[in-house]
C-alpha positions, 0 to 999 in steps of 0.5 A: 500500500502506497500512500501519498500525503501533501499540502498542495496550497491550492496548487500554487507552486514556488513560482506563484503559479497555480497548476493542478496538472503539475500537482498531479504530475509531481504526485505520480512522479513520486509514486504510483500511489494507491491513496492520496491525502491532499490538504488545502484544496479550494473551490470558488476562491479567486482571492487566493494568490494565483487561483482562478476560483475553479472547483479544485475538488472536481478538477483533481478528481477528473485528473485522477480517473482511476481513483474514487475521490472524497472531499472534506470541506472544512469551510463552506460559506457564501461567495460574495459574487453568488454561490458557495465556496469551499476549502478543505481536504481530499482523499483519493483511493484505488481501494474500495472505500467502506465508510467515510466520516467528515469530522469538523474539529474543535474551533474554540474562540480565540480573540484576536487570532486569525483562524478557520474551521478545520476538518479530519477526513476519515475513510476506511479502506478495504485493502489487500492487507485488511481494512485500514482507516486513513485520516487526513487533516490540517490543523490550525496554524495561528492559534496554539489553543485551537490546535491543542483542542484539535489534537485532543479530538483526533485522539478521541476519534481514534479511541472511538474508532478502535472501540467500534471496530471491536464491538458488534452492535446488538440487533444489527440490521443488514440493510438501510441506514443502520446496516453494519459497515466496518470502521477499521481499528488499524489507522494512518493519520497523515497531513499538515499538523502545523507543529514542529517535531519537538512540539507538545502537540506532536508529543501528545498525538503520540502519547499512550492511551489509558486503555487498550487503544493502540497508540500512534507511532511516527512513521519517520522514526520507524524507518529512520530511527535516530535521524532528524525529520526531513524538512517539509516546508520552505525548501523553495518558497522563500517569499512565504518562508524566508528562513531555514526549511522545517517540518510540519507534515507527519505520517502517523500509524497506529502501533498495530501497523508499525511492523508493516511500515517499509518506507517513509520518504519526503520528496525534496525535488518538487517545487509545486507547493510550499510543502513537500509531498510524503510517501508511506509504504506499508507491507 
């Protein structure tokens, strides 16, 4: 199973040009991925630098016809010119998708701090190695308080999913809205967490649970023990990130998947976004 995660910055490269064809080309150049997790996908946002306001959720799905595409819209608001605009994440999968959840993450009030609604898009995939729950997210950048609340919610969602995976609900119906659909315990959590490797937020995400819930492990550390995380932000876009490159993007796996992690690689060649794509390979 090859999974690619990437904050595509609505397709805007280091040259300031928005180009979804380039995003797809660079993604597939890294790997013939089975699953793609994308953050910062937009629709009807011509105000974003370089953006033409097109529906990028549809545009990416059209460019990747071999995948089933699911959108996770975090921001859904009226456009001043009419219609609605959207901003959020996507999961595209070649595997059958059993169940999808769109979890709006906590957004506690934080006066004087710019912020936006955030989402965790979750899909249980029917892979050759069994059911795997893939979640992609993009946490708050400006507000540490909001980001900390979102980290706690991600932990709660993982605990909930593991408990549901091991529980056959009584009186289960075979058809209709109450029909049983698996929600996998084994989990991959990938995206832009807007925190550094040494941050309290990442430490909290990896903290053990007080029950039998399998804790998350950082796939980078499983593959590259003792090595500093490869930078994922600011390699090429020096207008936004004039300092040294750093790491905000991670791939976490539940510990019951840890022995199946074979590769975690950062593509340092792509300049199609201000972030670098990352590739996870599971046996």
